C-alpha atoms as one frame of an Amber mdcrd trajectory, in Angstrom:
protein
 -28.972 -62.782  24.961 -30.748 -64.815  27.564 -31.674 -65.290  31.204 -29.974
 -67.733  33.516 -30.179 -69.028  37.074 -28.224 -71.517  39.164 -29.197 -72.974
  42.545 -26.751 -74.860  44.763 -28.047 -76.711  47.825 -25.808 -76.930  50.863
 -24.866 -80.430  52.090 -27.870 -82.271  53.468 -30.333 -80.310  51.316 -31.820
 -80.435  47.833 -33.009 -77.866  45.319 -36.824 -77.573  45.386 -38.164 -78.539
  41.962 -40.871 -75.893  42.269 -38.181 -73.233  42.668 -36.680 -74.075  39.275
 -40.082 -73.635  37.648 -40.504 -70.289  39.394 -37.070 -69.076  38.243 -37.824
 -70.180  34.699 -41.060 -68.173  34.667 -39.393 -65.097  36.201 -36.748 -65.051
  33.445 -39.045 -65.757  30.494 -38.962 -62.148  29.220 -35.187 -62.431  28.826
 -35.514 -65.558  26.701 -38.933 -66.378  25.263 -37.646 -68.677  22.504 -36.624
 -71.749  24.514 -36.453 -73.095  28.060 -33.917 -75.544  29.437 -32.916 -77.100
  32.767 -30.250 -79.511  33.942 -29.867 -81.062  37.406 -26.914 -82.744  39.120
 -25.601 -84.079  42.377 -22.673 -82.328  44.040 -20.329 -85.076  42.814 -21.138
 -84.027  39.230 -23.444 -86.916  38.377 -26.637 -86.128  36.490 -29.824 -86.786
  38.425 -33.588 -86.411  38.390 -34.955 -82.936  39.264 -36.390 -84.118  42.576
 -32.921 -85.285  43.715 -31.037 -82.178  42.511 -28.295 -80.619  44.582 -27.256
 -78.409  41.666 -29.764 -76.949  39.191 -29.115 -74.890  36.053 -32.022 -72.957
  34.510 -31.875 -71.156  31.163 -34.211 -69.079  29.010 -33.011 -68.474  25.449
 -33.406 -65.491  23.164 -32.222 -67.012  19.889 -29.838 -64.670  18.042 -26.992
 -66.753  16.570 -27.716 -70.258  15.237 -31.461 -70.517  15.671 -31.413 -74.326
  15.622 -32.671 -76.113  18.749 -29.309 -77.880  19.035 -27.888 -74.531  20.198
 -30.277 -74.369  23.157 -28.923 -74.390  26.690 -27.792 -75.751  29.098 -25.117
 -76.973  26.667 -22.511 -79.620  27.458 -18.996 -80.082  26.130 -18.362 -83.108
  23.912 -16.874 -85.089  26.803 -19.629 -84.012  29.215 -17.223 -82.392  31.670
 -18.507 -78.824  31.229 -22.097 -77.581  31.221 -22.748 -73.909  30.510 -25.611
 -71.443  30.643 -24.768 -68.175  28.961 -26.243 -64.702  28.568 -24.812 -62.456
  25.855 -22.768 -62.825  22.688 -19.156 -63.618  21.787 -18.839 -61.534  18.621
 -15.493 -62.967  17.497 -16.765 -66.539  17.798 -16.138 -67.174  14.083 -12.414
 -66.467  14.377 -12.108 -68.364  17.671 -13.994 -71.320  16.221 -11.561 -71.546
  13.306  -8.580 -71.472  15.671 -10.091 -74.118  17.936 -10.980 -76.313  14.957
  -7.338 -76.217  13.825  -6.411 -77.368  17.347  -8.645 -80.429  16.988 -12.030
 -79.350  18.328 -15.124 -80.424  16.408 -18.402 -78.533  16.548 -22.018 -79.686
  16.225 -23.548 -76.191  15.980 -22.625 -72.785  14.597 -23.381 -71.094  17.933
 -21.071 -68.894  19.966 -22.086 -70.904  23.056 -20.305 -74.008  21.803 -17.236
 -71.878  21.024 -17.321 -70.549  24.591 -17.213 -74.090  26.021 -14.395 -75.194
  23.718 -12.397 -72.042  24.458 -12.733 -72.531  28.203 -11.799 -76.207  27.891
  -8.665 -75.221  25.948  -7.550 -72.036  27.664  -9.319 -71.908  31.014  -9.811
 -68.408  32.437  -7.395 -67.032  29.826 -10.240 -67.448  27.327 -11.995 -64.505
  28.976  -9.326 -62.124  27.693  -9.778 -63.444  24.166 -13.530 -62.960  23.992
 -14.785 -59.836  22.242 -18.324 -59.542  23.465 -20.750 -59.023  26.289 -21.350
 -61.989  28.509 -22.317 -63.391  31.861 -22.152 -67.141  32.226 -22.184 -69.970
  34.729 -20.097 -73.001  33.815 -20.369 -76.212  35.795 -17.117 -78.183  35.918
 -18.388 -81.662  36.818 -14.872 -83.049  37.196 -13.593 -80.412  39.637 -17.025
 -80.132  41.262 -17.147 -76.390  41.018 -19.100 -73.609  39.374 -17.304 -70.906
  37.393 -19.004 -67.518  37.108 -17.731 -64.848  34.719 -18.755 -61.425  33.480
 -17.584 -59.318  30.523 -14.962 -56.576  30.981 -17.468 -53.698  31.268 -20.300
 -55.499  33.024 -22.656 -55.067  30.068 -24.426 -58.272  31.056 -25.571 -58.682
  34.672 -24.946 -61.512  37.120 -26.228 -61.500  40.713 -25.912 -63.952  43.593
 -27.397 -64.434  47.059 -27.451 -66.956  49.894 -30.697 -68.042  51.490 -30.279
 -70.461  54.356 -29.723 -73.862  52.737 -29.457 -72.485  49.192 -26.993 -70.397
  47.173 -28.393 -68.885  43.984 -27.219 -66.982  40.911 -29.427 -65.145  38.394
 -29.435 -62.589  35.584 -31.718 -60.276  37.554 -32.357 -59.542  41.222 -36.093
 -60.268  41.118 -35.797 -64.054  40.683 -33.343 -64.274  43.603 -35.974 -62.778
  45.898 -38.056 -65.915  45.287 -35.310 -68.160  46.691 -36.284 -69.366  50.183
 -34.252 -67.610  52.846 -33.103 -64.643  50.728 -34.017 -61.523  52.686 -35.331
 -58.266  51.231 -33.450 -55.958  53.606 -32.356 -52.593  52.249 -28.651 -51.775
  51.964 -28.439 -48.575  53.988 -25.089 -47.340  52.656 -26.091 -47.907  49.022
 -29.385 -46.130  49.672 -27.586 -43.135  51.161 -25.182 -42.939  48.217 -28.049
 -43.069  45.726 -30.109 -40.442  47.555 -27.171 -38.040  47.708 -25.521 -38.545
  44.309 -27.708 -40.840  42.218 -24.800 -43.262  41.938 -25.682 -46.948  41.629
 -24.136 -50.184  40.418 -20.599 -49.013  41.164 -19.548 -52.117  43.084 -20.716
 -55.630  43.916 -23.264 -54.209  46.371 -26.879 -53.720  45.326 -29.772 -51.890
  46.981 -30.652 -55.226  48.624 -28.282 -55.962  51.512 -28.295 -59.704  50.822
 -27.821 -59.603  47.051 -24.464 -59.046  45.380 -23.293 -58.556  41.816 -20.234
 -60.212  40.304 -17.981 -57.229  39.436 -17.359 -56.365  35.805 -14.265 -57.956
  34.292 -14.186 -60.677  36.957 -14.627 -64.403  37.378 -15.037 -66.645  40.414
 -14.647 -70.359  41.120 -17.234 -71.694  43.572 -16.972 -75.070  45.295 -20.249
 -76.973  45.068 -20.079 -78.218  48.659 -19.240 -74.824  50.230 -20.321 -71.988
  47.929 -18.696 -68.579  48.432 -17.733 -65.936  45.888 -14.209 -64.478  45.773
 -14.065 -62.447  42.535 -10.796 -62.384  40.580 -10.295 -59.459  38.234  -9.087
 -60.437  34.753  -9.412 -57.029  33.045  -9.235 -53.382  34.062  -8.984 -50.296
  31.836  -5.397 -49.411  30.980  -4.319 -45.766  31.292  -0.966 -46.078  29.529
   0.120 -42.969  27.567   1.131 -43.645  23.984   1.920 -40.517  21.996   1.014
 -40.324  18.303  -0.058 -37.509  16.003  -3.785 -36.602  16.011  -4.233 -37.763
  12.423  -2.622 -41.127  13.107  -4.689 -41.590  16.283  -7.888 -40.760  14.381
  -7.087 -43.306  11.654  -6.329 -45.942  14.266  -9.595 -45.183  16.050 -11.559
 -45.291  12.811 -10.177 -48.706  11.860 -10.720 -50.131  15.339 -14.260 -48.813
  15.611 -15.291 -49.915  12.127 -14.046 -53.412  12.971 -16.056 -53.345  16.192
 -19.263 -52.319  14.425 -18.755 -55.085  11.856 -18.428 -57.668  14.643 -21.484
 -56.294  16.455 -23.587 -56.690  13.305 -23.198 -60.478  13.374 -26.681 -61.863
  13.849 -29.148 -64.349  12.410 -32.137 -62.121  13.244 -33.374 -58.610  12.435
 -31.083 -55.841  13.717 -31.770 -52.150  14.341 -29.901 -49.110  15.637 -30.965
 -46.789  18.461 -30.422 -43.313  17.021 -30.404 -40.169  19.169 -29.030 -37.682
  16.639 -25.706 -37.309  18.428 -22.210 -38.289  17.331 -22.127 -41.710  19.014
 -25.224 -43.346  17.567 -24.729 -41.576  14.218 -21.218 -43.038  14.054 -22.565
 -46.550  14.603 -25.180 -46.030  11.901 -22.700 -44.637   9.378 -20.155 -47.389
  10.052 -22.866 -50.016   9.701 -23.578 -48.761   6.197 -19.831 -48.524   5.517
 -19.192 -52.196   6.344 -22.571 -53.603   5.315 -22.773 -51.977   1.908 -25.900
 -50.773   0.096 -27.819 -54.036   0.567 -27.748 -53.935   4.372 -31.242 -53.277
   5.761 -30.764 -50.372   8.160 -33.583 -49.402  10.489 -33.284 -46.810  13.229
 -35.396 -46.266  16.346 -35.571 -42.955  18.150 -37.351 -40.890  20.758 -38.581
 -37.522  19.568 -39.624 -34.615  21.775 -41.254 -32.432  19.131 -41.850 -28.897
  20.333 -39.480 -29.107  23.317 -36.027 -27.616  23.803 -34.438 -31.073  23.625
 -35.975 -32.138  20.318 -33.402 -34.036  18.229 -35.643 -34.803  15.249 -33.701
 -32.707  12.667 -30.410 -34.441  13.466 -32.021 -37.872  13.564 -33.367 -37.242
  10.083 -29.970 -36.027   8.819 -28.208 -39.151  10.090 -30.830 -41.560   8.762
 -31.125 -39.839   5.378 -27.332 -39.835   4.885 -27.202 -43.639   4.862 -30.643
 -44.391   3.478 -31.941 -45.893   6.700 -35.605 -46.457   7.454 -36.348 -44.263
  10.464 -38.915 -44.988  13.183 -39.702 -42.548  15.984 -41.808 -42.619  19.112
 -43.251 -39.493  20.664 -44.225 -39.720  24.319 -47.257 -37.947  25.693 -47.123
 -36.956  29.384 -50.140 -39.067  30.301 -48.349 -42.170  28.974 -45.542 -41.880
  31.478 -48.131 -41.463  34.238 -49.705 -44.795  33.330 -46.394 -46.601  32.734
 -44.171 -45.341  35.548 -44.889 -48.179  37.965 -44.108 -50.727  35.229 -40.753
 -49.012  34.715 -40.008 -49.312  38.446 -40.758 -53.045  38.251 -38.658 -53.539
  35.110 -35.580 -51.834  36.535 -35.561 -53.816  39.784 -33.686 -51.080  41.648
 -34.175 -47.296  41.903 -33.064 -45.277  38.879 -31.716 -41.762  38.627 -33.953
 -39.920  36.154 -37.083 -40.084  34.044 -35.010 -40.281  30.860 -35.004 -44.058
  31.315 -38.631 -44.056  30.200 -37.711 -42.760  26.752 -35.227 -45.606  26.307
 -37.895 -48.026  27.517 -40.302 -46.832  24.844 -37.669 -46.916  22.083 -37.099
 -50.587  22.869 -40.823 -51.182  22.747 -40.984 -49.495  19.345 -38.184 -51.691
  18.027 -39.959 -54.796  19.220 -43.142 -53.735  17.450 -41.150 -53.739  14.209
 -39.762 -57.244  14.742 -36.297 -56.239  15.940 -34.451 -58.658  18.248 -31.012
 -56.961  18.229 -30.337 -53.247  18.574 -27.012 -51.377  18.527 -26.602 -48.525
  21.017 -23.985 -45.791  21.501 -23.496 -46.306  25.231 -19.930 -45.942  26.509
 -18.563 -43.352  24.087 -19.040 -40.492  26.568 -16.919 -42.269  29.179 -14.202
 -43.154  26.661 -13.976 -39.865  24.800 -15.009 -37.314  27.452 -18.482 -36.565
  26.143 -20.059 -35.158  29.305 -19.700 -31.522  30.332 -18.178 -32.340  33.752
 -15.221 -33.900  31.930 -14.471 -30.468  30.503 -14.292 -29.293  34.075 -11.849
 -32.074  34.892  -9.684 -31.018  31.954  -9.574 -27.439  33.224  -8.694 -28.657
  36.697  -5.781 -30.680  35.320  -4.457 -27.642  33.457  -4.660 -25.523  36.602
  -3.077 -28.175  38.780  -0.110 -28.436  36.392   0.299 -24.609  36.425  -0.440
 -24.223  32.699  -2.221 -20.989  33.509  -2.383 -19.324  30.096  -3.646 -22.542
  28.488  -6.181 -22.920  31.289  -7.476 -19.379  30.781  -7.959 -19.983  27.042
  -9.757 -23.217  27.814 -11.939 -21.459  30.389 -12.990 -18.827  27.839 -13.885
 -21.634  25.422 -15.962 -23.364  28.100 -17.890 -20.183  28.851 -18.761 -19.832
  25.156 -20.304 -23.303  24.907 -24.097 -23.569  24.473 -25.668 -24.009  27.883
 -22.534 -23.115  29.858 -23.270 -22.025  33.431 -21.478 -20.841  36.583 -22.117
 -24.284  38.092 -19.985 -25.904  35.378 -17.132 -23.500  36.083 -17.443 -24.006
  39.848 -17.281 -27.768  39.388 -14.089 -27.318  37.410 -12.384 -25.150  39.983
 -13.473 -27.076  43.058 -10.846 -29.864  43.141  -8.018 -27.399  42.529  -8.735
 -25.063  45.438  -7.677 -25.511  49.027  -9.692 -27.699  51.421 -10.760 -24.538
  53.273 -12.363 -23.058  50.167 -13.732 -26.357  48.942 -16.444 -26.560  51.611
 -17.556 -23.007  50.842 -17.606 -23.744  47.123 -19.719 -26.846  47.642 -22.299
 -24.742  49.465 -22.197 -22.039  46.795 -23.025 -24.455  43.984 -25.708 -26.215
  45.996 -24.206 -29.640  46.589 -25.186 -30.738  50.099 -24.492 -34.339  50.987
 -28.225 -35.073  51.311 -31.332 -32.991  50.546 -33.150 -31.422  53.528 -35.974
 -33.985  53.524 -33.481 -36.797  54.246 -32.313 -37.304  57.828 -28.536 -37.506
  57.421 -28.094 -38.240  61.113 -30.069 -41.486  60.732 -27.564 -42.753  58.166
 -24.590 -41.404  60.140 -25.718 -43.215  63.292 -25.624 -46.465  61.304 -22.238
 -45.698  59.697 -24.010 -45.598  56.350 -23.254 -41.992  55.355 -21.316 -42.529
  52.126 -19.695 -40.298  49.530 -18.148 -40.709  46.097 -14.423 -41.481  46.042
 -12.403 -38.317  45.404  -9.759 -38.175  42.673  -7.990 -35.113  44.072  -4.232
 -35.568  43.940  -4.276 -37.961  40.976  -1.376 -37.412  38.570  -3.630 -38.000
  35.535  -6.739 -36.442  36.991  -8.610 -36.131  33.679  -7.999 -39.730  32.570
  -8.694 -41.113  36.028 -12.012 -39.258  36.017 -12.880 -40.978  32.732 -12.016
 -44.382  34.175 -14.060 -43.626  37.285 -17.047 -42.751  35.106 -16.553 -45.965
  33.132 -16.225 -48.254  36.135 -18.005 -46.565  39.054 -20.008 -43.375  38.809
 -21.791 -43.301  35.440 -21.621 -46.227  33.026 -22.511 -49.140  35.363 -25.932
 -47.645  36.071 -26.536 -46.789  32.405 -25.698 -50.358  31.395 -28.151 -51.678
  33.968 -30.882 -49.362  32.688 -30.203 -50.460  29.104 -30.166 -54.155  29.914
 -33.461 -54.098  31.809 -35.218 -51.820  29.302 -34.181 -53.908  26.312 -34.769
 -57.300  27.906 -38.225 -56.233  29.073 -39.076 -56.449  25.358 -36.853 -59.496
  24.650 -34.327 -57.401  22.718 -30.549 -57.795  22.776 -28.876 -54.383  23.156
 -25.292 -54.263  21.835 -22.740 -51.519  22.540 -19.959 -51.360  19.876 -17.959
 -48.682  21.729 -17.389 -50.994  24.679 -14.493 -53.254  23.747 -11.162 -53.473
  25.589  -9.336 -52.473  22.384 -11.300 -49.221  22.090 -10.981 -48.448  25.787
  -7.223 -48.975  25.815  -6.867 -46.864  22.680  -8.959 -43.996  24.061  -7.188
 -43.882  27.419  -3.744 -43.978  25.801  -4.395 -40.663  24.067  -3.388 -37.324
  25.608  -6.196 -35.249  27.070  -5.818 -32.640  24.316  -6.874 -35.222  21.711
 -10.011 -36.106  23.663 -10.951 -32.511  24.538  -9.264 -29.901  22.368  -8.296
 -26.316  23.206 -11.732 -25.087  22.072 -13.352 -27.261  24.767 -14.690 -29.553
  22.053 -15.458 -32.959  23.519 -14.772 -36.209  21.638 -12.279 -34.367  19.438
 -10.522 -37.511  18.194 -13.817 -39.305  17.539 -15.080 -36.362  15.487 -11.868
 -36.428  13.452 -12.048 -40.200  13.014 -15.617 -40.086  11.729 -15.079 -37.160
   9.323 -16.180 -38.264   5.858 -18.437 -41.018   7.214 -20.775 -39.113   9.540
 -22.467 -35.924   8.215 -20.586 -32.737   9.110 -23.765 -31.204  10.542 -23.645
 -33.797  13.314 -19.873 -33.844  13.829 -19.802 -30.068  14.193 -22.449 -30.007
  16.929 -21.393 -28.509  20.249 -24.824 -28.483  21.923 -25.339 -32.239  22.198
 -24.094 -33.349  25.610 -26.083 -36.509  26.363 -29.358 -38.296  25.733 -31.971
 -35.735  26.796 -35.662 -35.855  27.573 -38.186 -33.146  28.523 -38.060 -34.072
  32.207 -39.618 -30.782  33.348 -42.695 -31.312  31.176 -43.024 -34.917  32.319
 -42.612 -33.906  35.958 -45.532 -31.476  35.711 -47.758 -34.282  34.439 -46.562
 -36.605  37.186 -47.194 -34.053  39.917 -50.261 -35.813  41.415 -48.340 -39.110
  41.374 -45.433 -37.431  43.198 -47.770 -36.068  45.862 -49.403 -39.478  46.366
 -45.973 -41.075  46.688 -44.744 -38.663  49.370 -48.085 -38.979  51.173 -48.192
 -42.782  51.078 -47.937 -45.098  54.057 -44.645 -46.372  52.646 -43.170 -42.867
  52.682 -44.475 -42.143  56.188 -42.929 -45.358  57.476 -39.374 -44.586  56.349
 -37.279 -43.579  59.375 -34.911 -41.371  57.352 -37.524 -39.489  55.307 -39.283
 -36.226  56.193 -42.280 -36.432  53.839 -43.718 -33.036  54.756 -40.427 -31.316
  53.946 -40.306 -33.130  50.605 -43.888 -32.104  49.806 -43.039 -28.517  50.653
 -40.017 -28.588  48.326 -42.172 -30.080  45.583 -44.791 -27.354  46.031 -42.185
 -24.579  46.025 -40.540 -25.791  42.835 -43.896 -26.166  41.136 -45.010 -22.681
  42.201 -41.979 -20.979  40.682 -41.832 -23.313  37.672 -38.371 -24.429  38.719
 -36.837 -27.696  37.492 -38.248 -30.672  39.336 -34.761 -31.843  40.295 -32.993
 -35.184  40.396 -32.884 -35.071  44.195 -36.670 -35.272  44.511 -36.899 -37.931
  41.824 -34.291 -40.121  43.523 -36.290 -40.089  46.749 -39.508 -40.928  44.914
 -37.777 -43.724  43.027 -36.612 -45.298  46.286 -40.094 -45.072  47.822 -41.781
 -46.721  44.830 -39.078 -49.400  44.673 -39.595 -50.192  48.362 -43.351 -50.527
  47.763 -43.005 -52.616  44.598 -40.510 -55.125  46.000 -41.687 -55.152  49.616
 -38.251 -54.069  50.840 -37.558 -54.246  54.576 -36.212 -50.872  55.729 -35.956
 -51.234  59.523
């Protein structure tokens, strides 16, 4: 896990040496263990920094092979390839053995050297053979081009921007804003989408109009003399039905997941597990003990909301006690989030959808205090195995659309009996199945306007920036397509961004064992009834697969729907901060914001002790982001 940057100068220009130093400093938190730079001419020849037309900058967080010989930039044995790499290739041991049999020799035991040898042998086909999370830039000095690549799910970030005479790539957006000529203009369409739905990170666009992200599962070849990015997709989730009995599917899932956890435990430094008390993180913890045996040092790190309705402490303790793990918990006082909120805005780099990100931020800080450099996290399981409540709604819709009425009615009764079930959940389920005439009425009934009343929708419409989420209505496999959409567009991309920035702020590598192509293809090959059963039980096949490893008390839970925080309590403490934000000069200067209407909504919700609401938070998040990064909004 590291931070990287590349700067290419257009013909007739050079890379400012001072810029490389600035990029190195901006990425230090991602890699505090070592710093490295390499500079070249466009013809591939090495050169002094002051003559550079191509510059590679790397900050290393040492995880595998701690020797200095594994530092980066790293060159191939023949000098043709030079790579800077962020992430881990977990199956590097197996790939190394295969490459050694083919004649490659290795000077280190690092996965970086395996990456170079694999690319030299197999080219872009190597990307399909990597099991891991990665974003890398590989300079091919012979072909005079730069190869960029990102892992199948986009776990590791990679951004790029053009600024006049320079083209730059970096692990985070912030360093790119220091590149001369890169503008800080807001992306109006992305801003509208975020304000209306909270959706971010769903495509190569970012909240900055001039900064783009290499899409997940893609690579690009960039000519050094005329840099432009044309992403080529090398992996997409497969939704190919493959019928097998539930018991067989569960055994297959168990074997595949246990293998994944074993790979994700490969590390030369202290490793911990983020434990929420739900099925996903408890499964990782239990499998870690299963493959690591009694001698494996297991330490868990959790957020606890003692005294609130979302307190998970009892289940955290059950999971940790079952495997003999050493448990560490952090409790957050409301005044702490007041003092830390602006730091969180700076860490994330773009607006974020809820205050729950702060709890994750603090869990990473707790892990760092205990010397942890690698942490395993349960992200991705909800999108693979239908863990969120709206996926139950999609399942009901699919049953209705296929005219399986009696089965749909039984499923509906099961949904209504779930803890926390509400009319909104049922309305969401029915909406896509009803006629277009009724759909508009239903949207109004369940309170889903395109934009809240304090946002001027006409302003965005006049600039053709009024955007909506892509509809799946009419899809033959509506339920599975909704899962894929959550994995690739509407949910997971933002969560991965939050996790990357929160963990790297504390120089911690966050690993996600559920996110491998093998697990995704397996999950999406299963029929909907094995993911959500007739009792509206989510993650049905995962529960069955983990039976006997994970405590029954956790597997039998039906109230755990996602990582939860006491947002209402935190919002009350942040009330003065909210008021200052809506009353600020930055808020008053935004042409699409009606600050007085927002303040009135805030006052009304506070007066009747109503939930603060994601819609208000999203607006506040945008305002504070604009202030922090000096974003141009005109």
